[in-house]
N, CA and C atoms as a LAMMPS dump frame, in Angstrom:
ITEM: TIMESTEP
0
ITEM: NUMBER OF ATOMS
258
ITEM: BOX BOUNDS ff ff ff
-5.0000000000000000e+02 5.0000000000000000e+02
-5.0000000000000000e+02 5.0000000000000000e+02
-5.0000000000000000e+02 5.0000000000000000e+02
ITEM: ATOMS id mol type element x y z
1 1 1 N 232.828 -371.584 -431.573
2 1 2 C 232.193 -372.543 -430.691
3 1 3 C 232.982 -373.846 -430.725
4 2 1 N 233.269 -374.387 -429.573
5 2 2 C 234.078 -375.594 -429.499
6 2 3 C 233.325 -376.818 -430.017
7 3 1 N 234.022 -377.675 -430.749
8 3 2 C 233.452 -378.922 -431.215
9 3 3 C 232.536 -378.806 -432.414
10 4 1 N 232.366 -377.6 -432.944
11 4 2 C 231.483 -377.393 -434.083
12 4 3 C 232.31 -376.937 -435.274
13 5 1 N 232.054 -377.552 -436.416
14 5 2 C 232.705 -377.122 -437.649
15 5 3 C 232.304 -375.675 -437.918
16 6 1 N 233.293 -374.823 -438.063
17 6 2 C 233.002 -373.401 -438.281
18 6 3 C 232.659 -373.154 -439.728
19 7 1 N 231.416 -373.336 -440.049
20 7 2 C 230.939 -373.039 -441.385
21 7 3 C 230.598 -371.565 -441.5
22 8 1 N 230.11 -371.199 -442.644
23 8 2 C 229.776 -369.813 -442.934
24 8 3 C 228.746 -369.257 -441.946
25 9 1 N 227.71 -370.025 -441.663
26 9 2 C 226.652 -369.545 -440.772
27 9 3 C 227.187 -369.304 -439.365
28 10 1 N 227.933 -370.251 -438.831
29 10 2 C 228.491 -370.106 -437.485
30 10 3 C 229.415 -368.895 -437.42
31 11 1 N 230.28 -368.756 -438.394
32 11 2 C 231.199 -367.615 -438.427
33 11 3 C 230.453 -366.292 -438.515
34 12 1 N 229.415 -366.247 -439.339
35 12 2 C 228.633 -365.02 -439.492
36 12 3 C 227.899 -364.674 -438.197
37 13 1 N 227.359 -365.671 -437.523
38 13 2 C 226.676 -365.427 -436.249
39 13 3 C 227.669 -364.881 -435.225
40 14 1 N 228.857 -365.431 -435.197
41 14 2 C 229.872 -364.971 -434.252
42 14 3 C 230.286 -363.519 -434.503
43 15 1 N 230.102 -363.044 -435.724
44 15 2 C 230.459 -361.664 -436.077
45 15 3 C 229.259 -360.719 -436.053
46 16 1 N 228.095 -361.232 -435.764
47 16 2 C 226.868 -360.435 -435.826
48 16 3 C 226.801 -359.41 -434.703
49 17 1 N 226.09 -358.318 -434.988
50 17 2 C 225.889 -357.308 -433.949
51 17 3 C 224.648 -357.669 -433.118
52 18 1 N 224.374 -356.865 -432.113
53 18 2 C 223.295 -357.164 -431.175
54 18 3 C 221.925 -357.244 -431.858
55 19 1 N 221.65 -356.334 -432.764
56 19 2 C 220.362 -356.334 -433.466
57 19 3 C 220.226 -357.588 -434.324
58 20 1 N 221.28 -357.962 -435.023
59 20 2 C 221.246 -359.188 -435.838
60 20 3 C 221.032 -360.417 -434.951
61 21 1 N 221.7 -360.465 -433.809
62 21 2 C 221.53 -361.602 -432.884
63 21 3 C 220.08 -361.682 -432.423
64 22 1 N 219.509 -360.561 -432.033
65 22 2 C 218.11 -360.56 -431.59
66 22 3 C 217.174 -360.999 -432.708
67 23 1 N 217.455 -360.583 -433.921
68 23 2 C 216.64 -360.966 -435.07
69 23 3 C 216.777 -362.464 -435.355
70 24 1 N 217.992 -362.984 -435.244
71 24 2 C 218.209 -364.42 -435.444
72 24 3 C 217.455 -365.24 -434.398
73 25 1 N 217.455 -364.774 -433.15
74 25 2 C 216.685 -365.458 -432.108
75 25 3 C 215.204 -365.505 -432.493
76 26 1 N 214.675 -364.394 -432.979
77 26 2 C 213.258 -364.341 -433.357
78 26 3 C 212.956 -365.329 -434.476
79 27 1 N 213.822 -365.383 -435.468
80 27 2 C 213.629 -366.321 -436.586
81 27 3 C 213.705 -367.759 -436.08
82 28 1 N 214.704 -368.048 -435.258
83 28 2 C 214.88 -369.412 -434.747
84 28 3 C 213.661 -369.864 -433.95
85 29 1 N 213.089 -368.985 -433.158
86 29 2 C 211.979 -369.355 -432.277
87 29 3 C 210.613 -369.342 -432.967
88 30 1 N 210.523 -368.759 -434.159
89 30 2 C 209.248 -368.687 -434.863
90 30 3 C 208.863 -370.071 -435.385
91 31 1 N 207.838 -370.631 -434.835
92 31 2 C 207.466 -372.019 -435.105
93 31 3 C 206.839 -372.258 -436.479
94 32 1 N 206.345 -371.214 -437.123
95 32 2 C 205.663 -371.373 -438.404
96 32 3 C 206.621 -371.567 -439.578
97 33 1 N 207.904 -371.312 -439.37
98 33 2 C 208.894 -371.484 -440.435
99 33 3 C 209.624 -372.808 -440.278
100 34 1 N 209.798 -373.502 -441.384
101 34 2 C 210.617 -374.706 -441.375
102 34 3 C 212.093 -374.325 -441.389
103 35 1 N 212.954 -375.291 -441.207
104 35 2 C 214.384 -375.022 -441.102
105 35 3 C 214.949 -374.406 -442.379
106 36 1 N 214.469 -374.824 -443.521
107 36 2 C 214.97 -374.293 -444.787
108 36 3 C 214.702 -372.793 -444.88
109 37 1 N 213.473 -372.378 -444.551
110 37 2 C 213.122 -370.955 -444.578
111 37 3 C 213.857 -370.187 -443.491
112 38 1 N 214.078 -370.82 -442.344
113 38 2 C 214.845 -370.169 -441.279
114 38 3 C 216.261 -369.895 -441.758
115 39 1 N 216.881 -370.868 -442.383
116 39 2 C 218.245 -370.689 -442.878
117 39 3 C 218.308 -369.608 -443.949
118 40 1 N 217.316 -369.589 -444.822
119 40 2 C 217.285 -368.572 -445.879
120 40 3 C 217.139 -367.18 -445.274
121 41 1 N 216.279 -367.04 -444.284
122 41 2 C 216.101 -365.765 -443.597
123 41 3 C 217.369 -365.344 -442.876
124 42 1 N 218.006 -366.275 -442.205
125 42 2 C 219.236 -365.969 -441.476
126 42 3 C 220.36 -365.552 -442.418
127 43 1 N 220.446 -366.21 -443.562
128 43 2 C 221.458 -365.835 -444.554
129 43 3 C 221.225 -364.4 -445.017
130 44 1 N 219.977 -364.023 -445.221
131 44 2 C 219.646 -362.665 -445.633
132 44 3 C 220.004 -361.661 -444.53
133 45 1 N 219.637 -361.971 -443.296
134 45 2 C 219.935 -361.092 -442.163
135 45 3 C 221.441 -360.874 -442.024
136 46 1 N 222.206 -361.947 -442.197
137 46 2 C 223.658 -361.884 -442.006
138 46 3 C 224.411 -361.505 -443.274
139 47 1 N 223.688 -361.327 -444.362
140 47 2 C 224.275 -360.951 -445.653
141 47 3 C 225.339 -361.959 -446.106
142 48 1 N 224.958 -363.236 -446.054
143 48 2 C 225.829 -364.306 -446.54
144 48 3 C 225.078 -365.122 -447.589
145 49 1 N 225.811 -365.857 -448.377
146 49 2 C 225.24 -366.642 -449.468
147 49 3 C 224.488 -367.852 -448.924
148 50 1 N 223.2 -367.919 -449.233
149 50 2 C 222.351 -369.005 -448.747
150 50 3 C 222.845 -370.373 -449.211
151 51 1 N 223.265 -370.477 -450.463
152 51 2 C 223.744 -371.759 -450.992
153 51 3 C 224.992 -372.235 -450.232
154 52 1 N 225.848 -371.283 -449.841
155 52 2 C 227.04 -371.625 -449.064
156 52 3 C 226.663 -372.059 -447.65
157 53 1 N 225.666 -371.415 -447.08
158 53 2 C 225.18 -371.792 -445.753
159 53 3 C 224.684 -373.237 -445.778
160 54 1 N 223.953 -373.6 -446.819
161 54 2 C 223.403 -374.952 -446.923
162 54 3 C 224.481 -376.031 -446.963
163 55 1 N 225.651 -375.683 -447.449
164 55 2 C 226.731 -376.666 -447.545
165 55 3 C 227.251 -377.111 -446.179
166 56 1 N 227.061 -376.271 -445.156
167 56 2 C 227.661 -376.523 -443.844
168 56 3 C 226.713 -377.069 -442.786
169 57 1 N 225.435 -377.166 -443.082
170 57 2 C 224.488 -377.594 -442.049
171 57 3 C 224.371 -379.117 -442.009
172 58 1 N 223.968 -379.656 -440.838
173 58 2 C 223.831 -381.117 -440.708
174 58 3 C 222.808 -381.692 -441.692
175 59 1 N 223.169 -382.829 -442.278
176 59 2 C 222.297 -383.506 -443.244
177 59 3 C 222.236 -384.994 -442.937
178 60 1 N 221.196 -385.638 -443.447
179 60 2 C 221.098 -387.087 -443.299
180 60 3 C 221.777 -387.764 -444.487
181 61 1 N 221.68 -389.074 -444.537
182 61 2 C 222.343 -389.845 -445.598
183 61 3 C 221.772 -389.564 -446.985
184 62 1 N 220.586 -388.983 -447.037
185 62 2 C 219.979 -388.627 -448.316
186 62 3 C 220.16 -387.135 -448.631
187 63 1 N 221.041 -386.491 -447.871
188 63 2 C 221.397 -385.077 -448.063
189 63 3 C 220.281 -384.091 -447.73
190 64 1 N 219.307 -384.527 -446.927
191 64 2 C 218.267 -383.607 -446.459
192 64 3 C 218.784 -382.869 -445.234
193 65 1 N 218.438 -381.586 -445.143
194 65 2 C 218.832 -380.792 -443.98
195 65 3 C 218.101 -381.337 -442.755
196 66 1 N 218.857 -381.586 -441.691
197 66 2 C 218.278 -382.102 -440.455
198 66 3 C 217.787 -380.945 -439.596
199 67 1 N 216.485 -380.893 -439.396
200 67 2 C 215.854 -379.795 -438.675
201 67 3 C 216.37 -379.67 -437.239
202 68 1 N 216.217 -380.713 -436.466
203 68 2 C 216.536 -380.65 -435.038
204 68 3 C 218.016 -380.345 -434.792
205 69 1 N 218.897 -381.033 -435.481
206 69 2 C 220.33 -380.807 -435.296
207 69 3 C 220.745 -379.406 -435.732
208 70 1 N 220.153 -378.924 -436.809
209 70 2 C 220.489 -377.587 -437.3
210 70 3 C 219.985 -376.527 -436.337
211 71 1 N 218.76 -376.686 -435.842
212 71 2 C 218.227 -375.731 -434.866
213 71 3 C 219.077 -375.715 -433.6
214 72 1 N 219.492 -376.893 -433.149
215 72 2 C 220.336 -376.971 -431.951
216 72 3 C 221.699 -376.324 -432.181
217 73 1 N 222.264 -376.518 -433.35
218 73 2 C 223.537 -375.891 -433.696
219 73 3 C 223.402 -374.368 -433.62
220 74 1 N 222.378 -373.836 -434.258
221 74 2 C 222.156 -372.388 -434.264
222 74 3 C 221.892 -371.893 -432.842
223 75 1 N 221.065 -372.607 -432.107
224 75 2 C 220.745 -372.238 -430.73
225 75 3 C 222.016 -372.156 -429.881
226 76 1 N 222.861 -373.157 -429.983
227 76 2 C 224.078 -373.189 -429.176
228 76 3 C 225.018 -372.03 -429.515
229 77 1 N 225.141 -371.713 -430.795
230 77 2 C 225.998 -370.597 -431.201
231 77 3 C 225.393 -369.279 -430.708
232 78 1 N 224.086 -369.124 -430.832
233 78 2 C 223.438 -367.902 -430.359
234 78 3 C 223.578 -367.744 -428.848
235 79 1 N 223.463 -368.825 -428.107
236 79 2 C 223.656 -368.774 -426.648
237 79 3 C 225.064 -368.29 -426.335
238 80 1 N 226.042 -368.885 -426.989
239 80 2 C 227.436 -368.525 -426.743
240 80 3 C 227.691 -367.049 -427.059
241 81 1 N 227.211 -366.589 -428.202
242 81 2 C 227.416 -365.202 -428.613
243 81 3 C 226.652 -364.257 -427.678
244 82 1 N 225.452 -364.615 -427.299
245 82 2 C 224.649 -363.769 -426.423
246 82 3 C 225.292 -363.623 -425.044
247 83 1 N 225.903 -364.667 -424.55
248 83 2 C 226.554 -364.615 -423.233
249 83 3 C 227.793 -363.733 -423.259
250 84 1 N 228.459 -363.655 -424.391
251 84 2 C 229.64 -362.801 -424.516
252 84 3 C 229.269 -361.329 -424.449
253 85 1 N 228.056 -360.994 -424.871
254 85 2 C 227.614 -359.609 -424.899
255 85 3 C 227.163 -359.102 -423.542
256 86 1 N 226.983 -359.999 -422.594
257 86 2 C 226.504 -359.594 -421.265
258 86 3 C 227.621 -358.972 -420.457
């Protein structure tokens, strides 16, 4: 994805198969999960290290994971990958 630091999560999403992409969409859209649990679930789905995923996501000055920016990052990568499969 252009303009985005290719961290572990982005790279893994770009390599995901159709079922994994659909599952990631479901996790992203599920409103009952916070961003931390979403990232943990996505790491499990993609079989990548959760701690490594956390290193690459947007954070504030106090090192807290930024919910909105992280969700938008994931959304944009999923859109791009989903359009390639069409």
